[in-house]
C-alpha positions in Angstrom: 174.4 -45.2 113.0 177.0 -43.5 110.8 176.2 -45.9 107.7 172.2 -45.3 108.0 173.1 -41.4 108.1 174.6 -41.9 104.9 172.2 -43.7 103.0 169.2 -41.1 103.6 171.5 -38.3 102.7 172.3 -40.4 99.3 168.6 -40.9 99.2 167.6 -37.7 99.9 170.6 -36.2 96.9 168.8 -38.6 94.9 165.2 -38.0 94.9 166.6 -34.1 94.8 168.3 -34.5 91.1 165.8 -36.3 90.0 162.9 -34.0 90.9 164.9 -31.3 89.6 165.9 -32.6 86.4 162.2 -33.4 85.5 161.3 -29.8 86.9 163.6 -29.0 84.4 162.0 -31.0 81.5 158.7 -29.5 82.8 159.6 -25.8 82.0 161.6 -26.9 79.2 158.6 -28.2 77.5 156.8 -25.1 78.4 158.3 -23.4 75.2 158.9 -20.1 76.8 156.8 -19.7 79.3 157.6 -20.4 82.5 155.7 -21.2 85.9 155.3 -19.1 88.8 153.8 -20.3 92.5 151.5 -18.7 94.7 151.7 -17.9 98.6 148.4 -19.6 99.6 146.7 -17.0 101.3 142.8 -18.2 100.9 143.5 -21.8 99.8 145.6 -22.7 97.2 144.3 -22.7 93.4 146.8 -25.3 92.3 149.2 -28.2 93.9 151.2 -27.3 91.2 153.2 -23.6 89.6 150.5 -21.8 87.7 151.9 -21.2 84.1 152.9 -17.4 83.4 154.3 -15.6 80.7 155.9 -12.6 79.7 153.0 -11.0 77.4 151.6 -7.8 78.3 148.6 -8.4 76.0 147.2 -7.0 73.1 144.7 -4.5 72.2 142.3 -4.0 69.1 139.9 -1.6 67.7 136.6 -3.2 67.1 134.1 -1.0 66.0 135.7 2.3 64.5 131.7 4.7 65.3 129.4 3.3 67.1 127.2 6.3 67.4 126.4 6.3 71.4 128.4 6.8 74.6 128.6 3.9 76.7 127.6 5.4 79.9 126.1 2.5 81.9 126.8 -1.0 80.4 125.6 -4.5 81.2 126.9 -7.7 79.0 123.8 -10.1 78.8 123.8 -13.9 78.1 122.8 -13.8 74.7 126.0 -12.0 73.3 125.1 -8.5 73.9 126.5 -6.0 75.5 124.1 -3.1 76.5 125.1 0.7 77.2 123.3 3.9 77.0 124.0 7.2 77.6 121.7 10.5 78.5 118.4 11.2 77.1 117.9 15.0 78.2 121.6 16.3 77.2 120.8 16.4 73.0 121.4 14.1 70.5 123.9 11.2 70.1 126.1 10.7 66.6 123.3 8.0 65.5 119.7 7.8 64.9 117.3 5.6 65.6 116.3 2.3 63.5 114.4 2.5 61.2 114.8 5.9 59.5 112.0 8.3 60.6 111.8 6.5 63.9 111.2 9.9 66.3 109.4 8.9 69.8 108.7 11.5 71.6 111.1 12.5 74.4 109.9 13.2 77.8 113.0 15.2 79.0 112.8 17.3 75.9 108.9 18.7 76.4 107.8 15.5 74.5 109.6 16.8 71.2 110.3 14.2 68.6 114.0 12.8 69.5 115.3 10.6 66.3 118.6 9.9 67.9 119.4 6.6 69.4 120.7 6.7 73.6 120.6 3.0 74.1 121.9 0.8 71.6 122.8 -3.4 71.9 126.5 -4.7 70.8 127.1 -7.6 69.4 130.8 -8.5 70.8 131.3 -10.9 68.4 130.4 -9.5 65.4 130.8 -5.9 66.2 127.6 -4.9 65.2 124.7 -3.3 67.3 121.4 -2.2 67.2 119.6 0.7 68.5 117.5 0.7 71.5 114.5 3.0 71.9 115.0 4.6 75.3 112.4 6.7 77.5 112.3 8.6 80.7 116.4 9.8 81.6 118.6 7.2 82.8 121.8 9.6 83.1 123.9 8.2 86.5 121.3 5.1 87.0 122.1 2.3 88.3 121.5 -2.1 87.5 121.3 -5.9 87.4 120.0 -8.6 85.8 117.0 -10.8 87.0 117.3 -14.3 87.5 116.1 -15.0 84.4 118.7 -13.1 82.2 116.7 -9.6 81.8 118.2 -6.4 82.3 116.7 -3.8 84.9 117.9 -0.5 85.2 116.8 2.1 87.8 116.8 5.4 88.4 118.6 8.3 86.6 117.4 11.9 87.0 114.1 14.1 85.3 111.7 12.3 84.8 113.7 8.7 85.1 114.9 9.6 88.9 112.1 6.8 89.9 112.2 4.8 86.9 112.1 1.1 86.1 113.1 0.1 82.6 113.5 -3.9 82.0 115.0 -5.5 78.5 114.0 -8.9 78.1 117.0 -11.5 77.3 115.1 -13.3 74.6 113.7 -10.7 72.0 116.9 -9.7 70.2 114.7 -6.9 69.1 113.4 -5.3 72.1 113.2 -2.2 73.3 113.2 -1.5 77.2 109.8 -1.5 78.6 110.0 1.2 81.7 107.6 2.1 84.8 108.1 5.4 86.1 107.7 6.6 89.4 107.6 3.6 91.2 110.6 3.5 93.3 110.3 4.9 96.9 113.1 7.3 96.5 115.3 9.5 94.2 118.0 6.9 92.9 120.2 9.1 91.1 124.1 7.8 91.6 123.0 4.9 93.4 124.1 1.1 93.6 122.1 -1.8 93.1 123.4 -5.2 94.5 121.4 -9.1 93.8 120.5 -10.5 97.1 120.2 -14.2 97.8 116.6 -14.3 96.1 117.0 -12.5 93.2 115.9 -9.3 94.0 117.8 -6.4 94.3 119.2 -3.7 97.3 118.9 -0.3 96.0 121.4 1.9 97.7 121.6 5.7 98.1 121.4 8.6 95.4 121.8 12.4 95.1 119.7 13.6 97.9 118.4 10.1 99.0 119.1 8.8 102.2 118.1 5.5 102.2 117.5 2.1 101.1 115.0 0.1 99.1 114.7 -3.7 98.2 112.8 -3.9 94.3 112.0 -7.6 93.5 112.6 -8.7 90.2 109.5 -7.5 88.7 107.7 -4.2 87.2 105.2 -4.7 89.4 105.5 -4.4 93.5 105.0 -2.1 96.1 108.1 0.7 97.1 109.4 0.8 100.4 112.5 2.9 101.8 114.3 2.4 104.7 115.5 5.6 106.1 119.2 5.2 106.3 121.1 8.2 108.1 124.6 6.9 107.5 124.2 8.3 103.9 124.1 11.7 105.1 126.7 11.4 107.4 129.2 10.6 104.9 128.0 13.3 102.6 130.4 15.7 102.6 128.2 19.1 103.4 127.1 20.8 99.5 128.8 24.6 99.5 125.8 25.8 98.2 122.7 25.3 96.1 123.4 22.8 93.1 127.1 23.0 94.2 127.0 19.3 95.5 130.4 17.5 96.6 129.5 14.2 98.1 132.1 12.0 97.9 129.7 8.8 99.0 127.9 8.5 95.7 127.7 4.9 93.8 128.6 3.5 97.3 130.6 0.0 96.8 127.7 -2.5 98.3 128.7 -6.2 98.4 126.5 -9.4 99.3 128.0 -11.1 102.2 127.8 -14.9 102.4 125.7 -14.6 105.7 123.1 -12.8 103.7 124.1 -9.3 105.1 125.8 -6.6 102.9 128.7 -4.6 103.0 128.5 -1.2 102.3 131.4 1.6 102.0 130.4 5.2 101.3 133.6 7.6 101.2 136.0 6.4 103.9 133.7 4.7 106.2 131.8 1.1 105.8 129.7 -1.3 107.5 127.9 -4.6 107.5 123.9 -4.3 107.5 120.4 -5.9 106.6 119.2 -5.1 103.6 115.8 -5.7 104.2 116.0 -3.8 107.6 118.9 -1.4 107.3 120.3 -2.8 111.0 123.6 -2.2 111.6 125.3 -4.9 112.7 129.3 -3.6 112.8 131.0 -0.4 111.5 134.7 -0.7 110.3 136.9 1.6 111.1 137.3 4.4 108.7 139.7 4.0 105.7 142.3 7.0 106.0 143.9 8.6 103.0 140.9 10.4 101.1 137.5 9.7 99.3 136.8 6.8 97.3 133.8 7.1 96.2 132.0 9.9 93.3 133.2 12.1 92.7 136.8 10.8 94.2 135.8 7.7 92.1 138.2 5.0 93.8 137.9 1.4 92.7 136.3 -1.4 94.7 135.8 -5.0 94.3 135.0 -8.3 96.6 137.9 -10.7 96.0 137.2 -14.2 94.5 134.7 -16.3 97.0 136.8 -20.0 97.0 135.2 -22.4 98.4 136.7 -25.0 100.6 135.9 -29.1 100.5 132.8 -29.1 102.3 131.3 -26.7 100.3 129.7 -24.6 102.7 131.1 -21.5 103.2 134.3 -19.5 101.6 137.7 -19.8 102.9 138.2 -15.6 102.6 136.0 -13.1 102.5 137.5 -9.7 101.6 136.9 -6.4 99.9 139.6 -4.0 98.5 139.8 -0.5 97.8 141.8 1.6 95.5 142.9 5.0 94.3 140.2 7.8 94.7 141.4 11.4 95.3 141.7 13.5 98.3 138.1 14.6 100.1 138.6 18.2 98.9 139.8 17.2 95.0 136.3 17.9 93.6 136.2 21.7 95.4 139.3 22.8 93.8 138.8 21.4 90.4 135.2 21.7 89.4 133.8 24.7 87.3 130.7 24.8 90.2 133.1 25.5 93.0 136.3 27.1 91.6 137.0 29.6 88.6 140.9 28.6 88.5 141.2 24.6 88.3 143.8 22.3 90.3 144.0 19.2 89.7 144.8 17.1 92.6 146.9 14.1 91.8 144.9 10.7 92.0 145.4 8.2 95.2 147.9 5.5 94.5 147.3 3.6 97.7 145.1 0.1 98.2 143.5 -1.5 101.5 141.7 -4.7 101.8 139.6 -5.6 104.8 137.5 -9.2 106.2 134.2 -8.0 106.8 133.2 -10.7 108.6 135.9 -11.1 111.1 135.4 -10.0 114.2 137.7 -6.8 115.0 138.0 -6.3 111.3 141.0 -3.5 110.3 141.8 -2.0 106.8 145.1 -3.7 106.4 147.9 -2.0 104.0 148.2 -3.6 100.6 150.8 -2.9 98.2 150.6 0.6 96.2 149.3 0.7 92.4 152.1 1.5 89.9 150.1 4.7 89.1 147.6 7.0 90.7 144.4 6.0 89.5 140.7 7.5 89.5 137.3 6.6 87.5 139.1 3.2 86.6 137.5 -0.4 86.5 138.8 -3.1 88.7 137.4 -6.2 86.7 137.3 -10.2 87.4 139.3 -12.3 85.3 138.7 -15.5 84.6 142.0 -17.0 86.4 140.9 -15.2 89.8 143.2 -12.3 89.4 141.8 -8.8 88.6 142.6 -5.7 85.9 142.2 -2.4 86.6 141.6 -0.5 83.4 140.2 2.8 82.4 140.3 6.2 84.5 142.9 9.3 85.2 146.1 10.3 87.2 144.7 13.5 88.5 141.4 15.0 89.0 137.5 13.8 89.9 134.9 12.6 88.0 132.0 15.1 86.7 132.4 17.3 83.6 136.2 18.4 82.5 137.3 17.8 86.0 140.3 15.5 84.9 143.1 15.3 82.8 146.4 13.0 82.5 144.5 9.4 81.0 145.7 6.3 82.7 146.8 4.5 79.5 147.8 1.1 80.9 145.9 -1.3 82.2 147.4 -3.0 85.5 147.2 -6.7 86.8 146.3 -7.3 90.3 147.3 -10.6 91.4 146.1 -10.2 95.1 147.6 -13.5 96.7 150.8 -13.2 95.2 153.9 -12.6 97.6 153.7 -8.4 98.8 155.8 -6.4 96.2 155.0 -8.8 93.2 151.0 -8.3 93.2 150.5 -5.7 90.4 152.1 -6.1 86.8 151.7 -3.1 84.0 149.9 -4.1 80.8 150.3 -3.0 77.4 148.9 0.9 77.0 146.0 1.9 75.0 146.3 4.9 72.9 142.5 5.7 73.8 141.6 8.4 76.5 139.2 6.6 78.5 138.0 9.1 81.2 134.7 10.0 82.6 131.9 7.8 81.5 134.1 5.2 80.1 133.3 1.6 81.0 134.5 -2.4 80.6 133.2 -6.0 80.5 135.0 -9.2 80.5 133.8 -11.2 77.5 133.1 -14.7 77.7 136.3 -15.0 75.4 138.5 -13.9 77.9 138.9 -11.0 76.4 137.9 -7.3 77.8 135.6 -4.6 76.2 136.2 -1.3 76.5 134.2 1.5 75.3 133.1 5.2 76.2 134.5 8.2 77.5 132.5 11.3 77.8 133.8 14.3 79.9 131.9 17.0 78.2 128.1 17.8 78.9 127.3 17.3 75.1 128.7 15.1 72.5 132.1 17.3 71.8 135.0 16.2 69.3 137.3 19.6 69.6 138.7 19.0 72.8 141.9 17.9 74.3 139.4 14.4 75.5 136.5 14.1 73.0 133.5 12.2 73.2 134.5 8.7 72.7 132.7 6.4 70.0 135.1 3.9 69.6 135.2 0.2 70.9 138.1 -1.5 72.0 139.3 -5.2 73.2 141.8 -5.7 75.2 143.6 -9.1 75.4 145.4 -9.8 78.8 148.5 -11.6 79.3 147.2 -15.1 79.4 146.0 -15.0 75.9 149.9 -15.2 74.8 149.6 -17.9 71.5 152.6 -19.4 73.0 150.1 -20.5 76.2 147.4 -22.1 73.3 148.4 -25.5 74.1 147.9 -25.4 78.1 143.9 -24.0 77.2 140.9 -25.7 78.1 138.0 -26.2 75.7 134.5 -26.7 77.6 132.7 -29.4 74.9 129.1 -27.7 75.5 127.2 -30.9 74.4 128.3 -32.8 77.3 128.7 -29.7 80.2 126.1 -29.1 82.1 124.3 -25.5 81.9 121.9 -25.6 84.8 123.5 -25.9 88.2 121.2 -26.6 91.2 122.3 -25.4 94.9 124.9 -28.0 96.4 124.4 -30.5 93.5 127.4 -32.0 91.9 128.1 -30.7 88.1 129.9 -32.3 85.5 132.3 -29.9 82.4 133.7 -32.4 79.7 137.1 -30.5 78.2 139.5 -30.9 75.9 143.0 -29.7 74.4 144.9 -28.9 71.4 147.9 -30.6 72.3 145.7 -33.8 73.8 146.7 -33.0 77.6 145.0 -35.5 80.0 143.8 -32.9 82.9 145.3 -34.3 86.3 143.8 -33.7 90.0 145.0 -30.1 91.2 145.6 -28.8 87.6 142.5 -27.0 87.2 140.2 -24.5 88.8 136.6 -23.6 87.6 135.5 -20.0 88.1 131.8 -18.9 88.2 131.4 -15.0 87.0 128.3 -12.8 87.7 128.6 -10.0 85.1 128.2 -6.8 86.4 126.9 -3.4 85.5 129.6 -1.0 85.1 129.3 2.7 85.0 131.4 5.4 87.1 134.0 3.2 87.9 132.0 0.5 89.8 131.1 -2.8 88.6 127.9 -3.3 90.4 126.9 -6.8 91.6 130.6 -8.5 89.9 131.3 -11.7 91.8 133.4 -14.6 91.4 132.9 -17.7 92.8 135.5 -20.6 92.6 133.7 -24.0 93.5 134.8 -27.4 94.6 136.1 -29.9 92.3 135.5 -33.3 93.5 137.1 -35.6 90.9 138.5 -35.2 87.6 138.9 -38.3 85.4 139.4 -38.5 81.6 139.2 -34.6 81.5 135.5 -34.5 82.7 135.7 -32.4 85.8 132.8 -33.0 88.7 132.4 -30.1 90.6 130.1 -29.0 93.5 127.5 -25.8 92.5 127.6 -23.3 95.3 126.0 -24.0 98.3 123.1 -21.2 98.3 122.2 -18.0 97.3 123.6 -16.1 99.5 126.8 -17.0 98.1 126.0 -17.0 94.3 122.2 -15.1 93.5 120.4 -17.2 91.3 120.6 -16.2 87.6 123.4 -16.4 84.5 126.8 -16.6 85.2 130.1 -17.3 83.4 131.8 -20.2 83.7 135.2 -20.7 82.8 138.3 -23.6 83.3 141.6 -22.7 83.6 144.4 -25.1 83.8 147.5 -23.9 85.9 146.2 -20.4 85.3 145.5 -20.7 81.6 141.7 -20.2 81.1 140.0 -21.4 78.0 136.0 -19.4 76.7 133.7 -19.1 78.7 130.0 -20.5 78.8 126.7 -19.5 79.8 125.7 -21.5 83.1 122.6 -20.8 85.0 122.5 -21.2 88.9 119.4 -21.4 91.2 
């Protein structure tokens, strides 16, 4: 018996040293990069540790003066990033093309307006064209139709009940607008695409209702009164002295077809077509999280299980914002002497579909942040970017720009989930925006905390466009970066059906099972610190054979609403460029 025991010990030690030697050799081959194993919350992404790097990112100036502020922004599946600001606050810094194009402006007494208020920016070339926009879209919302057309809803003045559409396939088109077609005023409202491609519009200033709008310019408006939105609205202090704290509510489509709605500090699950409330969640303590306190929020990645029926984890995160009283202490409509209250630094998570769901304390961010964007990355991680450390949203109501993006890895060990990236030197304050691009970089534009285009102030109207390269674009990782071979990759995905992706590597790597992750990302409409409709899905991989991946498309529109998605392939945490695919 003793001899047999010694034999087992010797075999164990032999296996240990062989594995250790292999692991050491593998790390040396990584050329300075090392591998970091995650905890398995929500299902492990890989069977091997991820490749990581100390690279903190890189900033480049993509355009020194684009001429139109990026208040509302949407990446479209045609290499264009469309953004617009406001038509009622005077001229922009760029005239419409061609010269002499001066359509009447209904929000300026129909006087001719030669200035551009919208443009389409080619993210590959840094060039842009102007777009004619009519009907005030200031603080509107939007989404993509299943066919890729952009629709923007609401605004103020003549645009408060408007729907305006920009076709995907006509690269010379202007917005097509229909006014007074929505059922309620949609100024500072939110959109969420539903399982059939229609969108639910939620709230807005003095609009305590929801309504569902189909992907069409012709529909019968119908609103559903929703008192919850009034209950979460901080009472006004007098005429035109709004505080609210519940505008641009956070709205997410859940995998059962209902929506999760967060406004101010309260949240619930409800039926978007009837307004029926199924569950109201506990109050989130600490402060207000929506405009003008303007925290950040995202639905965490939806990773599908082996049966391809339901995500392994359905979870919402909320970070930052400010105290309930922060706006009235800083805004000129309420006080003469501004007090810039430090933003909140906390984060919280909830599983909204779990019975008895409660908010759980997440690790605090490295720094406070208000008015930031929270973007999905191709890896399944998220990026916090833009915003300030003190104050709130609204004109001139924030100071102390937060220059440093923060990488958020939600399934690492607590205490290891945040990492500051390389800072920019351009303040991105109120009315700044950002978007993940198919080449995995982040486009950053906008910032106009002034009522008009103003340049001789501490935080001027910002017309420069930047691109940020996250950590995974470390050139030392290029050998591990997969390239999708488009001619042999499926670009039309049918619910529940298998699809194939062919990849290759500069270093002739042969992809092994357990090394790959596919991510499908719905491109959001981003404004006022909330990326509406943002969604990341991790489909089930069934087989990898000679660098051909066979995966299963999401099972239904409740998990992946129909439309265009960016599809990325990652090898052990290193993503390659994405391609556009269509899911229906």
